[in-house]
ZADO-1210 file (C-alpha; in nm, 4 decimals, padded with zeros to 6 digits):
<atoms>
<atom x="-03.1206" y="02.8992" z="03.4603" code="UNK" pos="1"/>
<atom x="-03.0041" y="02.7599" z="03.7925" code="UNK" pos="2"/>
<atom x="-03.0971" y="02.3942" z="03.8311" code="UNK" pos="3"/>
<atom x="-03.0734" y="02.2770" z="04.1908" code="UNK" pos="4"/>
<atom x="-03.0637" y="01.8982" z="04.1983" code="UNK" pos="5"/>
<atom x="-03.1026" y="01.6700" z="04.4972" code="UNK" pos="6"/>
<atom x="-02.8722" y="01.3699" z="04.4633" code="UNK" pos="7"/>
<atom x="-03.0090" y="01.0271" z="04.3781" code="UNK" pos="8"/>
<atom x="-03.1245" y="00.7843" z="04.6449" code="UNK" pos="9"/>
<atom x="-02.8958" y="00.6006" z="04.8861" code="UNK" pos="10"/>
<atom x="-02.9787" y="00.2940" z="05.0941" code="UNK" pos="11"/>
<atom x="-02.9694" y="00.5171" z="05.4030" code="UNK" pos="12"/>
<atom x="-03.2266" y="00.7569" z="05.2506" code="UNK" pos="13"/>
<atom x="-03.4495" y="00.4642" z="05.1643" code="UNK" pos="14"/>
<atom x="-03.4340" y="00.3298" z="05.5212" code="UNK" pos="15"/>
<atom x="-03.5305" y="00.6651" z="05.6796" code="UNK" pos="16"/>
<atom x="-03.2012" y="00.7642" z="05.8407" code="UNK" pos="17"/>
<atom x="-03.0982" y="01.1243" z="05.8971" code="UNK" pos="18"/>
<atom x="-02.8296" y="01.1673" z="05.6381" code="UNK" pos="19"/>
<atom x="-02.6151" y="01.4739" z="05.6955" code="UNK" pos="20"/>
<atom x="-02.2382" y="01.4419" z="05.6720" code="UNK" pos="21"/>
<atom x="-02.2549" y="01.0606" z="05.6688" code="UNK" pos="22"/>
<atom x="-02.1295" y="00.9676" z="05.3214" code="UNK" pos="23"/>
<atom x="-02.2917" y="00.6567" z="05.1679" code="UNK" pos="24"/>
<atom x="-02.2852" y="00.5959" z="04.7915" code="UNK" pos="25"/>
<atom x="-02.5862" y="00.5990" z="04.5629" code="UNK" pos="26"/>
<atom x="-02.7767" y="00.2719" z="04.5593" code="UNK" pos="27"/>
<atom x="-02.8893" y="00.1155" z="04.2296" code="UNK" pos="28"/>
<atom x="-03.2073" y="00.3230" z="04.2248" code="UNK" pos="29"/>
<atom x="-03.0027" y="00.6363" z="04.2957" code="UNK" pos="30"/>
<atom x="-02.7676" y="00.5614" z="04.0060" code="UNK" pos="31"/>
<atom x="-03.0695" y="00.5217" z="03.7752" code="UNK" pos="32"/>
<atom x="-03.2097" y="00.8510" z="03.9058" code="UNK" pos="33"/>
<atom x="-02.8779" y="01.0265" z="03.8360" code="UNK" pos="34"/>
<atom x="-02.8788" y="00.8982" z="03.4774" code="UNK" pos="35"/>
<atom x="-03.2401" y="01.0117" z="03.4307" code="UNK" pos="36"/>
<atom x="-03.1563" y="01.3576" z="03.5670" code="UNK" pos="37"/>
<atom x="-02.8685" y="01.3900" z="03.3218" code="UNK" pos="38"/>
<atom x="-03.0899" y="01.2873" z="03.0330" code="UNK" pos="39"/>
<atom x="-03.3730" y="01.5283" z="03.1114" code="UNK" pos="40"/>
<atom x="-03.1423" y="01.8238" z="03.1853" code="UNK" pos="41"/>
<atom x="-02.9266" y="01.7727" z="02.8774" code="UNK" pos="42"/>
<atom x="-02.6108" y="01.9750" z="02.8111" code="UNK" pos="43"/>
<atom x="-02.5296" y="02.2437" z="03.0665" code="UNK" pos="44"/>
<atom x="-02.2601" y="02.5073" z="03.1051" code="UNK" pos="45"/>
<atom x="-02.1416" y="02.4398" z="03.4590" code="UNK" pos="46"/>
<atom x="-02.1849" y="02.1732" z="03.7299" code="UNK" pos="47"/>
<atom x="-02.1122" y="02.2431" z="04.0972" code="UNK" pos="48"/>
<atom x="-02.1501" y="01.9785" z="04.3678" code="UNK" pos="49"/>
<atom x="-02.1465" y="01.9137" z="04.7383" code="UNK" pos="50"/>
<atom x="-01.8301" y="01.7247" z="04.8351" code="UNK" pos="51"/>
<atom x="-02.0201" y="01.4137" z="04.9475" code="UNK" pos="52"/>
<atom x="-02.0014" y="01.1137" z="04.7160" code="UNK" pos="53"/>
<atom x="-02.3782" y="01.0810" z="04.6607" code="UNK" pos="54"/>
<atom x="-02.3749" y="01.4308" z="04.5087" code="UNK" pos="55"/>
<atom x="-02.0472" y="01.3946" z="04.3230" code="UNK" pos="56"/>
<atom x="-02.1744" y="01.0740" z="04.1552" code="UNK" pos="57"/>
<atom x="-02.4993" y="01.2472" z="04.0530" code="UNK" pos="58"/>
<atom x="-02.3026" y="01.5501" z="03.9294" code="UNK" pos="59"/>
<atom x="-02.0659" y="01.3288" z="03.7275" code="UNK" pos="60"/>
<atom x="-02.3632" y="01.1860" z="03.5372" code="UNK" pos="61"/>
<atom x="-02.4854" y="01.5375" z="03.4568" code="UNK" pos="62"/>
<atom x="-02.1410" y="01.6680" z="03.3592" code="UNK" pos="63"/>
<atom x="-02.0532" y="01.3621" z="03.1520" code="UNK" pos="64"/>
<atom x="-01.7185" y="01.3704" z="02.9775" code="UNK" pos="65"/>
<atom x="-01.7675" y="01.7299" z="02.8670" code="UNK" pos="66"/>
<atom x="-01.7388" y="01.9276" z="03.1902" code="UNK" pos="67"/>
<atom x="-01.5450" y="01.9135" z="03.5150" code="UNK" pos="68"/>
<atom x="-01.7446" y="01.8887" z="03.8361" code="UNK" pos="69"/>
<atom x="-01.6603" y="02.1776" z="04.0673" code="UNK" pos="70"/>
<atom x="-01.6899" y="02.1032" z="04.4400" code="UNK" pos="71"/>
<atom x="-01.8186" y="02.3683" z="04.6796" code="UNK" pos="72"/>
<atom x="-01.8217" y="02.2837" z="05.0515" code="UNK" pos="73"/>
<atom x="-02.1125" y="02.5230" z="05.1085" code="UNK" pos="74"/>
<atom x="-02.3458" y="02.2868" z="04.9214" code="UNK" pos="75"/>
<atom x="-02.2958" y="02.0112" z="05.1816" code="UNK" pos="76"/>
<atom x="-02.5964" y="01.8833" z="05.3769" code="UNK" pos="77"/>
<atom x="-02.7010" y="02.0142" z="05.7162" code="UNK" pos="78"/>
<atom x="-02.4675" y="01.8899" z="05.9879" code="UNK" pos="79"/>
<atom x="-02.6948" y="01.6762" z="06.2070" code="UNK" pos="80"/>
<atom x="-02.4101" y="01.6308" z="06.4559" code="UNK" pos="81"/>
<atom x="-02.4883" y="01.3537" z="06.7043" code="UNK" pos="82"/>
<atom x="-02.8110" y="01.2752" z="06.5159" code="UNK" pos="83"/>
<atom x="-02.6382" y="01.1893" z="06.1862" code="UNK" pos="84"/>
<atom x="-02.7153" y="00.8355" z="06.0749" code="UNK" pos="85"/>
<atom x="-02.9954" y="00.7899" z="06.3287" code="UNK" pos="86"/>
<atom x="-03.3514" y="00.6937" z="06.2353" code="UNK" pos="87"/>
<atom x="-03.5764" y="00.9955" z="06.1934" code="UNK" pos="88"/>
<atom x="-03.8094" y="00.8518" z="06.4570" code="UNK" pos="89"/>
<atom x="-03.5256" y="00.7852" z="06.7014" code="UNK" pos="90"/>
<atom x="-03.4612" y="01.1385" z="06.8252" code="UNK" pos="91"/>
<atom x="-03.5090" y="01.2394" z="07.1896" code="UNK" pos="92"/>
<atom x="-03.8614" y="01.3439" z="07.2936" code="UNK" pos="93"/>
<atom x="-03.9414" y="01.7029" z="07.2022" code="UNK" pos="94"/>
<atom x="-03.6543" y="01.7386" z="06.9540" code="UNK" pos="95"/>
<atom x="-03.8686" y="01.7599" z="06.6403" code="UNK" pos="96"/>
<atom x="-04.1029" y="02.0137" z="06.7975" code="UNK" pos="97"/>
<atom x="-03.8139" y="02.2340" z="06.9053" code="UNK" pos="98"/>
<atom x="-03.6328" y="02.1962" z="06.5722" code="UNK" pos="99"/>
<atom x="-03.9439" y="02.2852" z="06.3718" code="UNK" pos="100"/>
<atom x="-04.0196" y="02.5921" z="06.5820" code="UNK" pos="101"/>
<atom x="-03.6699" y="02.7431" z="06.5979" code="UNK" pos="102"/>
<atom x="-03.4431" y="02.7774" z="06.2930" code="UNK" pos="103"/>
<atom x="-03.1510" y="02.8553" z="06.5258" code="UNK" pos="104"/>
<atom x="-03.1867" y="02.5177" z="06.7030" code="UNK" pos="105"/>
<atom x="-02.8572" y="02.3342" z="06.6696" code="UNK" pos="106"/>
<atom x="-02.8382" y="01.9579" z="06.7215" code="UNK" pos="107"/>
<atom x="-02.5561" y="01.8529" z="06.9573" code="UNK" pos="108"/>
<atom x="-02.2343" y="01.8866" z="06.7554" code="UNK" pos="109"/>
<atom x="-02.4260" y="02.0060" z="06.4487" code="UNK" pos="110"/>
<atom x="-02.5529" y="02.3105" z="06.2626" code="UNK" pos="111"/>
<atom x="-02.8730" y="02.5151" z="06.2582" code="UNK" pos="112"/>
<atom x="-03.1091" y="02.5627" z="05.9647" code="UNK" pos="113"/>
<atom x="-03.0312" y="02.9364" z="05.9854" code="UNK" pos="114"/>
<atom x="-02.6568" y="02.8760" z="05.9462" code="UNK" pos="115"/>
<atom x="-02.7147" y="02.6411" z="05.6538" code="UNK" pos="116"/>
<atom x="-02.9434" y="02.8966" z="05.4881" code="UNK" pos="117"/>
<atom x="-02.6775" y="03.1657" z="05.5106" code="UNK" pos="118"/>
<atom x="-02.4046" y="02.9554" z="05.3496" code="UNK" pos="119"/>
<atom x="-02.6342" y="02.8277" z="05.0739" code="UNK" pos="120"/>
<atom x="-02.7467" y="03.1818" z="04.9907" code="UNK" pos="121"/>
<atom x="-02.3814" y="03.2858" z="04.9593" code="UNK" pos="122"/>
<atom x="-02.3031" y="03.0202" z="04.6991" code="UNK" pos="123"/>
<atom x="-02.6263" y="03.0860" z="04.5067" code="UNK" pos="124"/>
<atom x="-02.5484" y="03.4576" z="04.4884" code="UNK" pos="125"/>
<atom x="-02.2070" y="03.3676" z="04.3444" code="UNK" pos="126"/>
<atom x="-02.3592" y="03.1285" z="04.0886" code="UNK" pos="127"/>
<atom x="-02.6390" y="03.3694" z="03.9873" code="UNK" pos="128"/>
<atom x="-02.4439" y="03.5717" z="03.7261" code="UNK" pos="129"/>
<atom x="-02.3448" y="03.2539" z="03.5399" code="UNK" pos="130"/>
<atom x="-02.7068" y="03.1317" z="03.5601" code="UNK" pos="131"/>
<atom x="-02.8224" y="03.4475" z="03.3814" code="UNK" pos="132"/>
<atom x="-02.6006" y="03.3622" z="03.0860" code="UNK" pos="133"/>
<atom x="-02.6354" y="02.9806" z="03.0786" code="UNK" pos="134"/>
<atom x="-02.7494" y="02.6680" z="03.2581" code="UNK" pos="135"/>
<atom x="-02.5781" y="02.6063" z="03.5919" code="UNK" pos="136"/>
<atom x="-02.6433" y="02.2910" z="03.7943" code="UNK" pos="137"/>
<atom x="-02.5889" y="02.2753" z="04.1709" code="UNK" pos="138"/>
<atom x="-02.6057" y="01.9173" z="04.3016" code="UNK" pos="139"/>
<atom x="-02.6810" y="01.9128" z="04.6694" code="UNK" pos="140"/>
<atom x="-02.9025" y="01.7735" z="04.9464" code="UNK" pos="141"/>
<atom x="-03.2524" y="01.8121" z="05.0871" code="UNK" pos="142"/>
<atom x="-03.1829" y="02.1026" z="05.3270" code="UNK" pos="143"/>
<atom x="-02.9812" y="02.3135" z="05.0791" code="UNK" pos="144"/>
<atom x="-03.2536" y="02.2616" z="04.8157" code="UNK" pos="145"/>
<atom x="-03.5059" y="02.4029" z="05.0633" code="UNK" pos="146"/>
<atom x="-03.2713" y="02.6960" z="05.1331" code="UNK" pos="147"/>
<atom x="-03.2442" y="02.7567" z="04.7571" code="UNK" pos="148"/>
<atom x="-03.6224" y="02.7655" z="04.7325" code="UNK" pos="149"/>
<atom x="-03.6364" y="03.0186" z="05.0196" code="UNK" pos="150"/>
<atom x="-03.3701" y="03.2298" z="04.8418" code="UNK" pos="151"/>
<atom x="-03.5654" y="03.2259" z="04.5162" code="UNK" pos="152"/>
<atom x="-03.8884" y="03.3225" z="04.6916" code="UNK" pos="153"/>
<atom x="-03.7230" y="03.5875" z="04.9098" code="UNK" pos="154"/>
<atom x="-03.8540" y="03.4313" z="05.2303" code="UNK" pos="155"/>
<atom x="-03.6973" y="03.3022" z="05.5500" code="UNK" pos="156"/>
<atom x="-03.5698" y="02.9563" z="05.6257" code="UNK" pos="157"/>
<atom x="-03.8771" y="02.8854" z="05.8387" code="UNK" pos="158"/>
<atom x="-04.0394" y="02.7368" z="05.5279" code="UNK" pos="159"/>
<atom x="-03.7886" y="02.4507" z="05.5279" code="UNK" pos="160"/>
<atom x="-04.0219" y="02.2329" z="05.7321" code="UNK" pos="161"/>
<atom x="-04.3132" y="02.2984" z="05.4952" code="UNK" pos="162"/>
<atom x="-04.1537" y="02.1548" z="05.1819" code="UNK" pos="163"/>
<atom x="-04.0756" y="01.8014" z="05.0698" code="UNK" pos="164"/>
<atom x="-03.7749" y="01.7360" z="04.8458" code="UNK" pos="165"/>
<atom x="-03.7465" y="01.3935" z="04.6835" code="UNK" pos="166"/>
<atom x="-03.4183" y="01.2208" z="04.5985" code="UNK" pos="167"/>
<atom x="-03.3382" y="01.2786" z="04.2312" code="UNK" pos="168"/>
<atom x="-03.5569" y="01.5894" z="04.2084" code="UNK" pos="169"/>
<atom x="-03.4885" y="01.9068" z="04.0112" code="UNK" pos="170"/>
<atom x="-03.5699" y="02.2597" z="04.1264" code="UNK" pos="171"/>
<atom x="-03.5469" y="02.5303" z="03.8616" code="UNK" pos="172"/>
<atom x="-03.4665" y="02.8913" z="03.9469" code="UNK" pos="173"/>
<atom x="-03.4712" y="03.1509" z="03.6709" code="UNK" pos="174"/>
<atom x="-03.2172" y="03.4236" z="03.7405" code="UNK" pos="175"/>
<atom x="-03.2437" y="03.7637" z="03.5781" code="UNK" pos="176"/>
<atom x="-03.1796" y="04.1307" z="03.6322" code="UNK" pos="177"/>
<atom x="-03.4607" y="04.1437" z="03.8890" code="UNK" pos="178"/>
<atom x="-03.3291" y="03.8520" z="04.0896" code="UNK" pos="179"/>
<atom x="-03.4237" y="03.4876" z="04.1248" code="UNK" pos="180"/>
<atom x="-03.7676" y="03.3435" z="04.0453" code="UNK" pos="181"/>
<atom x="-03.8776" y="02.9921" z="04.1384" code="UNK" pos="182"/>
<atom x="-03.9728" y="02.8303" z="03.8077" code="UNK" pos="183"/>
<atom x="-04.0210" y="02.4716" z="03.9275" code="UNK" pos="184"/>
<atom x="-03.9841" y="02.2808" z="04.2530" code="UNK" pos="185"/>
<atom x="-03.9244" y="01.9128" z="04.3345" code="UNK" pos="186"/>
<atom x="-03.9745" y="01.7943" z="03.9766" code="UNK" pos="187"/>
<atom x="-03.9578" y="01.4140" z="03.9671" code="UNK" pos="188"/>
<atom x="-04.1395" y="01.3422" z="03.6400" code="UNK" pos="189"/>
<atom x="-03.8141" y="01.2129" z="03.4877" code="UNK" pos="190"/>
<atom x="-03.7920" y="00.9365" z="03.7515" code="UNK" pos="191"/>
<atom x="-04.1584" y="00.8428" z="03.7412" code="UNK" pos="192"/>
<atom x="-04.2441" y="01.0203" z="04.0661" code="UNK" pos="193"/>
</atoms>
């Protein structure tokens, strides 16, 4: 099983900022979410994380003392470029409409949804064989979780704007000889969501 986990909450998430490569720590709620994720998932065979500290802290809770946390740069959040750290409602007029209608739209200095989808699919394909044999956890961010869902469903990245991914959520993808199957999405029962 491939468990794709969105990191616990940060103060910036809670205040509605676009949080791409900006690297704040988990807040107290986020730390509690990370502990709850670890408890509900239980022992796993492998933990891979985005390099950003909010993911590495969540991954460390899941791995515990038993496993190392592997870091894979391809699990990093979408690069919002000049928009990173800005309020969601503070973007220039027309930006959201353009972004939602064109997966190749690239924010100034940033990255497109299409580019993110390609790199996330690459890492998931590499993790898939291990997920057939055991439980593999990938700790990442909202946009890569959406890309993982698209990969599991065999659809394009256009669906990214039609899915909500909560901090501290778990998405389960069963991997077998016939490919990935989405077994659960945005599960937050363990954090009372």
